[in-house]
C-alpha positions in Angstrom: -0.2 -0.1 0.0 1.6 3.3 -1.0 2.2 5.6 1.8 4.4 8.7 -0.3 3.4 12.2 -0.2 3.8 13.6 -3.6 4.7 17.0 -3.6 3.9 19.6 -6.8 5.0 23.1 -7.5 6.5 25.6 -10.0 10.2 25.7 -10.7 10.1 29.5 -9.8 8.2 29.6 -6.8 8.1 32.3 -3.9 9.9 32.1 -0.7 6.6 31.3 1.2 6.0 28.2 -1.2 9.8 26.9 -0.6 9.1 27.4 3.0 6.3 25.5 2.6 7.6 22.8 0.8 10.7 22.4 3.3 8.3 22.4 6.3 6.0 19.9 4.4 9.0 17.4 3.4 10.0 17.3 6.9 6.7 16.8 8.8 6.0 13.4 9.2 9.8 12.0 9.0 9.0 9.7 12.2 6.0 8.1 10.5 8.0 6.8 7.4 6.2 7.9 4.6 8.9 8.9 1.8 8.7 12.6 -0.5 7.8 11.8 -3.9 8.8 14.5 -6.3 9.7 15.2 -9.9 13.8 16.5 -9.1 12.6 19.7 -11.5 14.0 23.0 -10.0 12.1 25.0 -7.5 9.7 22.9 -5.1 10.9 19.6 -6.5 14.3 19.9 -5.2 13.3 22.0 -1.9 11.3 19.1 -1.0 14.0 16.6 -1.9 16.7 18.2 0.0 14.4 18.5 2.9 13.5 15.0 3.1 17.0 14.0 3.3 18.5 16.8 5.4 15.5 15.5 8.0 16.8 11.6 7.7 13.7 10.9 5.7 13.5 9.2 2.5 12.8 10.6 -0.9 11.6 9.4 -4.4 12.6 11.2 -7.6 10.3 10.3 -10.3 12.3 11.8 -13.5 10.7 12.8 -16.8 14.0 11.7 -18.4 15.6 8.3 -18.9 17.5 7.2 -16.0 21.0 7.9 -17.2 20.0 11.3 -17.8 20.1 14.4 -15.4 17.6 17.3 -15.8 17.8 19.8 -15.2 22.0 19.6 -15.3 22.0 21.4 -11.9 20.4 18.9 -10.1 23.1 16.1 -11.0 24.8 15.7 -7.7 21.0 15.4 -5.9 19.9 12.8 -8.6 22.9 10.9 -7.5 22.6 11.3 -4.1 18.7 10.5 -4.1 19.9 7.4 -6.2 22.2 6.2 -3.0 19.8 7.2 -0.3 16.5 6.8 -1.9 14.9 5.8 -5.3 15.1 7.3 -8.7 12.2 6.0 -10.8 11.7 6.7 -14.7 9.2 5.0 -16.8 10.9 6.0 -20.4 14.1 4.3 -21.9 17.2 4.6 -20.2 18.7 7.2 -22.8 15.4 9.3 -23.1 16.0 12.9 -23.1 13.6 15.7 -21.9 10.6 16.3 -24.1 7.7 18.4 -23.8 5.3 15.1 -23.4 7.5 13.5 -21.0 6.8 15.8 -18.1 3.1 15.6 -18.3 3.4 11.7 -18.4 5.7 11.8 -15.1 3.1 13.8 -13.2 0.5 11.4 -13.9 2.8 8.5 -12.7 3.5 10.5 -10.0 0.0 11.2 -8.9 -0.7 7.5 -8.9 2.3 6.1 -7.1 1.9 8.8 -4.2 -0.9 8.3 -1.3 -1.7 11.9 -2.1 -0.6 15.2 -4.0 0.1 18.3 -2.4 -0.1 21.1 -4.5 2.1 23.7 -2.7 1.9 26.4 -5.1 1.0 26.8 -8.8 -0.2 29.2 -11.6 -3.2 29.3 -13.7 -1.0 27.8 -16.5 1.2 25.7 -14.3 2.1 21.9 -15.2 1.0 21.2 -11.9 -2.3 21.4 -12.4 -2.2 18.4 -14.7 -1.0 16.2 -11.6 -3.5 17.5 -9.5 -6.3 16.9 -12.0 -5.2 13.2 -12.9 -4.6 12.4 -8.9 -8.3 13.3 -8.5 -9.3 11.0 -11.2 -7.0 8.4 -10.1 -8.9 8.8 -6.5 -6.0 9.9 -4.6 -6.5 12.8 -2.3 -5.3 16.3 -3.3 -4.2 18.8 -0.9 -4.3 22.5 -2.4 -2.8 25.3 -0.3 -5.5 28.0 0.2 -3.6 30.2 -2.6 -3.9 27.6 -5.3 -7.6 27.1 -4.3 -8.6 30.3 -4.4 -6.2 32.0 -6.5 -6.7 29.9 -9.8 -9.5 28.7 -11.8 -8.5 25.0 -12.1 -7.8 24.8 -8.3 -11.1 26.5 -7.5 -12.8 23.8 -9.8 -11.4 21.1 -7.9 -12.8 22.5 -4.6 -15.4 20.2 -3.3 -14.6 17.3 -5.4 -14.0 14.2 -3.2 -11.0 13.6 -2.0 -9.6 17.3 -2.4 -8.6 19.4 0.8 -7.8 22.9 1.0 -5.2 24.0 3.9 -4.7 27.7 4.9 -1.4 27.3 6.8 1.1 24.5 7.9 -1.0 23.4 10.8 -3.9 22.8 8.6 -1.8 20.8 5.9 -0.1 18.8 8.7 -3.9 17.9 10.0 -5.0 17.0 6.5 -1.9 14.8 6.0 -2.1 13.1 9.2 -5.6 12.1 8.4 -4.8 10.9 5.2 -2.1 8.6 6.2 -4.8 7.4 9.4 -6.8 6.6 6.6 -4.3 4.5 5.0 -3.2 2.8 8.0 -7.5 1.8 8.7 -7.1 0.6 4.8 -4.0 -1.6 5.4 -5.5 -2.8 8.7 -8.6 -3.6 7.0 -7.0 -5.5 4.3 -4.8 -7.6 6.2 -7.9 -9.0 8.4 -9.3 -9.9 5.3 -6.3 -12.0 4.2 
């Protein structure tokens, strides 16, 4: 049963966005769920580094082949995650980045993780693809309030089953805890059936 938290956000994030990503990546380290992100610049990089710095686990689900480094400045981080966590790719080993590979990667992230947390995103952000697909997958989505109230796509997701809105770190933590508790209950129920 998947327990990972998939963090999503833009490459060019605000200082608040980076702070939320860092805090979120470090929140439930003691409960063990890995942080899942796409190894992109911005929010992804912050989330991966924060998880590693806190002694947690992180999974990089990349939009290129496993032998590629994109963006190039994350080469050392990708190698560190490969040693201490997990780097996953669904593409041929030498596949370069393409315009299509990142939305495909985002769809995989939404299915692989237990929940998608949208830290920050604009109206045309690629992050909206992951959030919408996560809802279609029946995976919980947590939208930070500026995303829920500041974008048309975010507002359209509010009220859908499994979509939570958090106005700050405390509410975000409560949402994550609720989702993890629900996952624990599901795991216990499945074990009782076997």
